[in-house]
C-alpha positions as CSV (number, residue, x, y, z in Angstrom):
1,M,184.8,254.4,102.3
2,F,182.4,257.0,103.7
3,K,181.1,259.7,101.5
4,Y,183.2,262.6,103.0
5,E,186.2,260.4,104.1
6,R,188.1,261.1,100.9
7,F,188.1,264.9,101.6
8,I,190.3,264.1,104.6
9,I,192.4,261.1,103.4
10,Y,193.4,262.5,99.9
11,P,194.7,265.9,101.2
12,L,196.7,264.0,103.9
13,F,198.3,261.8,101.2
14,L,199.1,264.9,99.2
15,L,200.8,266.6,102.2
16,L,202.8,263.4,102.8
17,L,203.8,263.3,99.2
18,I,205.0,266.9,99.2
19,Y,206.9,266.5,102.4
20,G,208.5,263.4,101.0
21,F,210.0,265.5,98.2
22,I,211.0,268.7,100.1
23,G,211.5,267.3,103.6
24,D,214.7,265.6,102.7
25,S,216.3,268.7,101.2
26,V,215.3,270.8,104.2
27,I,217.1,268.3,106.5
28,Q,220.1,268.2,104.1
29,A,220.4,272.0,103.9
30,R,220.4,272.2,107.7
31,Q,223.2,269.7,107.9
32,E,225.3,271.6,105.4
33,T,225.2,274.8,107.6
34,E,225.8,273.1,110.9
35,I,229.1,274.1,112.6
36,F,231.0,271.7,114.8
37,D,233.4,272.7,117.6
38,R,235.5,269.7,117.0
39,I,235.8,266.8,114.5
40,E,238.1,263.8,115.2
41,T,239.1,261.5,112.4
42,K,242.1,259.5,111.3
43,E,241.7,260.6,107.7
44,L,239.8,263.2,105.8
45,I,239.5,263.2,102.0
46,I,237.8,266.0,100.1
47,K,236.7,265.5,96.5
48,N,235.7,267.9,93.8
49,K,232.4,267.7,91.9
50,K,234.0,265.3,89.5
51,G,234.8,262.9,92.3
52,I,238.6,263.5,92.1
53,E,240.5,263.8,95.4
54,V,241.7,267.4,95.9
55,V,242.6,267.4,99.6
56,H,243.9,264.5,101.8
57,I,244.6,265.0,105.5
58,G,245.8,261.9,107.3
59,T,248.7,260.1,109.0
60,G,251.8,258.7,107.4
61,P,253.9,255.6,108.0
62,E,255.4,257.0,111.3
63,D,252.0,258.0,112.6
64,S,252.8,261.6,111.9
65,G,250.5,264.1,110.2
66,G,250.4,265.0,106.6
67,I,248.3,267.2,104.2
68,A,248.3,266.8,100.4
69,I,246.5,269.3,98.1
70,Y,245.9,268.2,94.5
71,N,244.8,270.2,91.4
72,Q,241.4,269.6,89.7
73,N,242.9,266.6,87.7
74,G,244.4,264.9,90.8
75,G,248.0,266.0,90.3
76,A,249.9,266.9,93.5
77,E,250.3,270.6,94.1
78,L,251.4,270.9,97.7
79,V,252.4,268.3,100.3
80,M,253.2,268.9,104.0
81,T,254.4,266.1,106.1
82,S,255.9,265.6,109.6
83,S,258.2,263.0,111.0
84,K,260.2,262.2,114.2
85,T,263.2,264.2,112.8
86,G,261.4,267.2,111.3
87,G,258.9,268.2,108.6
88,R,258.8,269.2,105.0
89,I,256.7,271.3,102.7
90,V,256.9,270.5,99.0
91,T,255.3,272.2,96.0
92,F,255.0,270.6,92.6
93,N,255.1,272.1,89.1
94,K,252.9,271.2,86.2
95,N,255.3,268.3,85.2
96,N,254.7,266.8,88.6
97,G,258.4,267.6,89.4
98,V,259.3,269.1,92.7
99,G,259.2,272.9,92.4
100,I,260.2,274.1,95.9
101,A,261.0,272.0,99.0
102,I,261.5,273.2,102.5
103,I,262.9,270.5,104.7
104,S,263.6,270.5,108.4
105,T,265.6,267.8,110.1
106,E,266.9,267.3,113.7
107,D,270.3,268.5,112.6
108,G,269.5,271.4,110.3
109,G,267.3,272.4,107.4
110,E,267.2,272.9,103.6
111,I,265.4,275.0,101.0
112,Q,265.5,273.7,97.4
113,I,264.3,275.5,94.3
114,N,264.2,273.2,91.3
115,H,264.3,273.4,87.5
116,K,261.2,272.4,85.7
117,E,262.5,268.9,85.4
118,G,262.7,268.6,89.2
119,I,266.5,268.9,89.4
120,I,267.8,271.2,92.1
121,G,268.6,274.8,90.8
122,I,269.2,276.6,94.1
123,N,269.9,274.8,97.3
124,I,270.4,276.5,100.7
125,L,271.1,274.3,103.7
126,V,272.5,274.0,107.2
127,D,274.0,270.6,107.8
128,E,274.6,268.6,111.0
129,D,277.8,270.4,112.0
130,G,276.3,273.9,111.5
131,S,277.9,274.6,108.1
132,K,275.9,276.9,105.9
133,I,276.0,275.9,102.2
134,A,274.3,277.6,99.2
135,T,274.6,276.3,95.6
136,I,273.3,277.8,92.4
137,D,273.2,275.5,89.4
138,K,272.9,276.5,85.8
139,N,272.0,274.0,83.0
140,N,271.8,271.2,85.6
141,V,275.6,271.3,86.3
142,I,275.9,270.5,90.0
143,G,277.3,273.4,92.0
144,T,277.8,276.0,89.2
145,V,278.4,278.4,92.2
146,M,278.7,277.1,95.7
147,A,279.2,279.3,98.8
148,T,280.0,277.7,102.2
149,V,280.4,279.0,105.7
150,N,281.6,276.8,108.6
151,S,283.6,276.9,111.8
152,M,286.9,277.2,109.7
153,G,285.7,280.2,107.6
154,G,284.0,280.7,104.3
155,G,284.5,279.9,100.7
156,L,283.2,280.3,97.2
157,V,283.7,277.8,94.4
158,V,282.8,278.5,90.7
159,Y,282.5,275.5,88.3
160,D,282.5,275.4,84.5
161,E,279.7,273.8,82.4
162,K,281.3,270.4,82.8
163,G,281.3,270.6,86.6
164,K,285.1,271.2,86.9
165,N,286.3,273.5,89.7
166,Q,287.5,276.8,88.0
167,R,287.8,279.3,90.8
168,L,288.2,278.9,94.6
169,Y,287.9,281.8,97.0
170,S,288.5,281.1,100.6
171,S,288.8,283.1,103.8
172,R,291.7,280.9,104.9
C-alpha cells in the first residue's frame, strides 16, 4: 500500500459503511410514502404490531367479495360479504355472538338485532311474497310481539313468556 493510499481508501470504506446503515431506511421510508393509483390482488391481509390479523379483504366460496375486520385480539368485529343472491353486514359483540345483521336476498331483506347470547331480539324482514314482518322478543321467547303486513292486511300477535299466543289483532 502506498504511503497516502490509506487516506483515500479508509474514508471510502467509512462512507460505504455509513450508507449501508442508513441507506436501507432511506429506501424503506420512501416506499412507505409512495401512493399507487391502483393495486390488484386476490387477497389482502393487514396485521397489527403483534402480528395478529385485523383486516382481511378477499373472495369467498362463490368468488364474491368479502371484508372482515377483527379486534386487537383477532376476534371478529365486522364482516361484510356478497353472494349471487345478495349481501350481508354482520357485527359481533364481545362474546363473539352476532350483534346486528343486515341481510339482503334476491327476494327481500332482513335486519336482526340480537341479545348478548346471539339470539335474535328484534327482527324486521320482507320475505319473498312481499310480506313485512317485525318481531320483538323478550327473554329469548320467540315472537313476544309480532307485527305483520301482507297483501291480505295486517296483524299483531302478542305471546306470553312460554311462547303461547295470548292476543291477536287483525285488520281482517
